[in-house]
C-alpha positions, 0 to 999 in steps of 0.5 A: 430489751430494756436491759439490752438498751441500757447495757448498750447505753453503758457501752457507749459511755464507757467508751467500749467498741461496738460492733454489728454483732452487738447492735443486731444483739440489742436490735433483736431484743427489741422484739420482745415489748420494745416499739420499732422506733427504738430498733430504727434508731439501733439500726440508724447508729448501726449504718453511720458507724458500719456502712457495709450492708448487713442483712440479718440486722436489716431484718430483725429491725423489718421483723420489730416493724412487722410486729407492731404492724409498721408495714410501711416503714418496714417497705421504706426501709428496705427498699432505702437499704437496697437502693443504698447497697446497690451504690456501694456494691463495686462487685456487682457484674455490669451486666447479668449473669446467665446461667446455663441449665444444661451445663448444671444438669450435666452435674445432677443440678437441677435449676428452678430459678434464675433471677437477678442475685436470686438462684433456686435449685432442687435439694435432694433428701440425704444431701447437704446443704453445705455440699451443694452450695460448694458444688454450685460454687465450684460450678460457677467459678469454673465459668467465670461466674459470680459467687454465692452464699447460703441463705436459707438451709434445708434439713439433712433428709428434707427435699425440695427448694434450696435457695442461695444469693448470687454474690459473696458475703456482705453483697447486695443480693446476699445481704438483700436475701438475708434481710427477707428471712430474717424479716419474715418475708419469704413465704416457704411452702413445704408438703409432709405426711403425717401419721395418727388421727387425722388433722382435720377434714380436706380444706380445714386450716390450723395453727400451731404456736409454741415455744422451741428449744434445742436439747442437749446431752443425750438428746443434742440437737433435738427440738422440743416443746418448752413452756418457759423457755426457747423461741416462739415457733408459728406454723401454718396447716392446711389439710390437702388429703386424708389417707389410710392403710390396711397392711399386713400388721398391726403397726401399719394400720392407721390415718395419715393426713397430707398437709401444706405446712406454712412455718412463719417462724424459721426454727429448727426442725420446726415442722417436725417437732411441731406435728409430733408434740401434737401426736401426728409425726411425719412418716418415716421420722427417725427423730421424732417417730421412731417408734413406727419408723421401721414400719413407715419405711417399708412403704416410704424410705424416707422423710416425708417433707418437702420444700414446694415453693419458696416466694421473695423478692430479687435485687431488682425488687420483682417478686419470684417464686421456685417451685419443686414438685414431689419426688418420685419417691413420695409420690410412691409412698402416696400412691401406695395409701388408700384415700379416706373421704373426709371432706369439710 
């Protein structure tokens, strides 16, 4: 962080034009040892030079405040910027846009939540996040509605709650939601089924902290545990149920843990990589559990990972929660297993 701040000062002294990316990078560097006052000062300079909303930059400041337990400052800054952004957002509609759930269902889109500036839909497994965003955008555009902005993604084989902002890039809605995600203020809850020895008795909790880096070359795109590189990832685990299966062959015999998972960081493939590193790969994971993938696919046709709940705030400051129950194919997969009585 010291090098980042020093470089920023040198660039300013040399009259090099600083942009939002430069400021954002310096703010992010403050997570590694600087005080929250440093990040706040940088953001203040950024806001003066570029008054337009910058959600990711604000989120980085909030995350630094969180690291140093400066919660009062983080909350005050978030509300202050929301008020300022709304005063600048001339594109905001004079009245809230009403989303017709029935109209969206006709196109196969299930609306889970609609609040001021926030829309959440149900993403199916093997559906691209970008395709769903484009589909929603087209539907709203045809009805004279607002633009939409992607603020969070789900992996291709993952189903569940997908949140988007009702507003274009740079709007109050998009910036406010991006700030919450970048500041780790959004609570995301997943449910998964992993194989291998039980993670613990029913009701037990654990936390997994490890650095994740994205591989290159032959394993390009795959996350892996790294001792001295990568970014820190933290995952909370709660054991909800334990199962076992006695199949037709030795490969299908084993133990399974149904868990509620909350990623406190948003790294690529975080849940899948963390559990695989513990020797408990997710069921039907072709990337991290490839040795059991063929056997798993016989009774679970897709990756057993589902985003069940997302909690955040809309642009009115109201807490809102979008929920999606397990999909039918995942429910059938659970029903095919035998409950193991392992209580705390």
